[in-house]
N, C-alpha and C positions, 0 to 999 in steps of 0.2 A: 794243286799240281803234284803229280806223282812221278818219281824217278826211281822206283824201287826194284827194277829189274836190272840185270847186267847191261841190257841194251840202253835203258834209260841212263845209267851211269856213264856209259861210254859216250853217248850223245851229249850229255851235260858237260862232260869233260872237254869235248871238242869245241863247245860254243865260245868260251872266252878266247881260245887259241885262234879260232877262225875269225873272230872279231878283230884280232890283232894282226891278221894277215897270214896266218899259218894255214892256208887253204890247200885242201887236197885236190882241187880241180886241175884240169889239164890245159884249159884254154888260156890264150894270151889275154883275152878279155874274160875275167873270171865270173862276171855277172851277166844276166840278161840285161838288155837295154831298157830304158824307159820307153814309153809309147812313142815319143817324138823322134827317137833315134832308131826305131825298129827297122824301118825300110832301108835305111843306109847300112845298118849292120847286115841285113840279109844280102844286100847287093855286093858287099865286100867279103862275104863268107867264102872260105875255100872248100867248105864241105859240100857233099853231094845231097841236094834236096830235090825232091820230085813229087809230083802229084800222082796218086794211084787211085784206082777204084776198088774199094773193098766190097766184095759180094755180100749182099744181105738178102736172105730168103724172103720173097714176097714183097720186096721194096726195091727202089732204085739204089744202085750201088753207091756206097758212101764215098764221096770225094775226100781224100785224105792227103795230108802233107807229111812225107816221110823224109827224115834226115839221118844219114849214116855217119857214125864216128870214123875217124881215121886211125884205125888200130888193126893189128893182125889177129887178135883174139876175138872169139865170139862174144857178143855183148847182150846185156839184158835189154828188154823192150820197155819203154816208158810211154804210156798213153797220155797225151796232153789234152785235158778236157777244157775247152774254151769257156770264157766268160759268157755272160748273156749278150755280149756283142759279137759272138760268132767267131769264125775262123779269120781273124784279123792278121795284119802284118805283125802285130805284137805277139800274138800267140805263136806264129810261125818263127819269130825270133827266139822265143823261149824254147821251142823245139830244137832250133839250131844250137842254142847254148847247151842243151842236154846232150846233143851229139858231140859238142866240143868237150863235154865232161865224160864222154866215153860210152854213152847209151845210144841205142837205136830209138829215135823219137818219132812217134806217130801222132799227128794232130788231126782227128777227123772233123769234118764239117757236119755237125749233127742235124743241120737243117738242109742238107742236100736235097734237091728236088722241090723245095718249097718256094724258091724265088722265081723270077721271070725266066721263061725259056728253059725251065727245068734246072736252073742253077741253084746254088745254095746261098751262102752269105753274100757273095758278089752279085746275086740276082735281085737284091733289094735296093730301092732308091734311097733309103735313109737308114740310119742306125735304129730309129724307132721301129721300123718294120722288122728288123732283125730281132730286136728285143721282144716284140709281140709274138713272132714265130717261135722263138725259143721258149717263151712262157707257156706256149700251147703244147709243148712236147709232153707226152705221157711218160711217166717213170718207167713203165715196163718196156716201152720202145727204146728208151735210152739204154737200158740194160742190154737189150737185144743188140743194139748198135755197138756198144762197147765189147760185148762178147765176140762179135764178128771181127772187130779190130784186133782184139787180143788173139783170136785164132789165126788171123792173117799174120800178125807179128811173130807168133811162135813158130810159124812154118818158114819164115825167112831163113835162108842158109846161114846168114851171119848171126842169127839169134842163139843165145845160150839156153833158151827155154824158160827163162824167168821173166816175170812181168810185174810192172808197177803202174800206178796211176798218179798223176799230179793234176789238180784242178784249181781254178781260180774263181772266187765269188760264186756264181751259180755253178760253175764247174767244180768248185771246191766241195759244195754240197753233194754233187754227183759222184765225186771221188769217194767220199765216205759211204754214200748209198751203194756204190758198186762193190765196195769191200764187203758189205753185208750180203750182197746178192751173188757174188762170185767167190766161192770158198777156195779156189786155187790161186787167187791173186796173192802175190808175194809181199806187196807193200802198197800203202796208199798215203799220199800227201795231200793235205787240205790247206789251201790258202784262203783265209777269211770267208769260208762257206758255212752256212747254217747247218747244224748237226741233225742227224735223223733221230726219230723217237727212240726211247729206251729199248723197245722190243726189237728194233732193227740193230741197234748197237750190240745187243747180245749175240747176234748171228755172225758178227765179224770174226774172221780167223786171222787175217793179215794184220800186222802192226800198223797203226795209224799215227801219223805225225801231223799235228795241227798248228798252223802259224797264224797268229791273229794280231791285229793292231790294237793297242791299248784303247784308242779312241774310236771304238766300233761297238757301241752298246747293243745295237740291234742283233748283230751276229754273236757277240760274246755272251748274251743272255742265254744262248742255247748250249753253252759249254758245260755248266755244272751238272745238268741232268745226264748228259752223255758221259761225263767223267764218272758219275756215280754208277751208271749202268755198266760201264766198262770195268770198274772196280769190282762190282758184285759178280760179274761174269768171268773175271780173271782175264780180261782182254788188255792188250797193250794200246793205250791211247795217250800219246805224249802231247802235252799242251805247252806252247811257248807264246807268251804275249810280249810284244815289243813296245817298249816305253815311248809314248808320244806319237806312235805311228797311227795312221788312219786306215780306213777301209781301202783296199786296192793298192796297198803301198808298193808292191813290186812293179806295177805298171806306172804308178804316179810317183816316181822316185824323187821328183823335185818338190814334193808337197810336205806339209807339216814342219816347215822350218828345219829341214835336215833330218827329221826323225824317220821319214820314210826311207831315205837312202841308208841311214844307219841300220834300220830294220832289214833292208835288202842285203846289206853286207853281212849280216849275221845269219839271216834265214836261208839264203841260197846255198852257201857252203854246207850248212847243217843238213839241208835237203839232200844234197848230193851224197853226203856221208851216210845218211839214213837209207837212201835207196841202195847204195853199194852194199851196205851192211846186210841187206835182206835179199839181194838179187844176184850177187856174185857167188859162183860155185865155190865151195870150200875145198 
């Protein structure tokens, strides 16, 4: 693990403070909810969330969920890349939390048009169907979709023109992949997603912050090669493993005998601080 740049040192210095409650976030609820509480959190949110159609050349417009922060200043745009379970209430609640933290959050449904009656995630009868559809997405299509969402977000009157991604599990891998594909991205956050091969890591320009559960050998096995590639290429790839936490800890906060919740309490404020560091105009 390397913390050898000034950004690394600042983030490292924040982590123990954040774990003790010195959080820079703005929300009354400083963390996204676990999956079981996501719908209730959305229902009581005071923020403005809405569905929009993001135009995509040659394809059906992407149905996306946008949430705006309650602030007078222009805000960075954070693209929320869903898990392999699609645009769920939980992903929308993460977007809502990002808005509470001061960002414009956009969560696209990357399987728009693939469900019944031209729907997306909500057009499938089962979670298994959603998983199968997402597994069939071609990487080049996902990049095209995320480019369209990024372009949409940057044109919003409330946007400050800076963009970041945050993704979870399958979406965590896509967050890293997109940083390699889009040189104008300002920051990428990975939550327990498998890392791209070394030749792709070398293309990344945006700083990347990876959050991983200690008890997640499948994903964590891909970290060393990405770290080595980033080091050789002079890229910023910050790795944080959370003791005792498992895969999907942010969604499954009641798991691993309290370790997942503790990981969430450390990882989320650090995520907010990292995105702010790289997207707020100086």
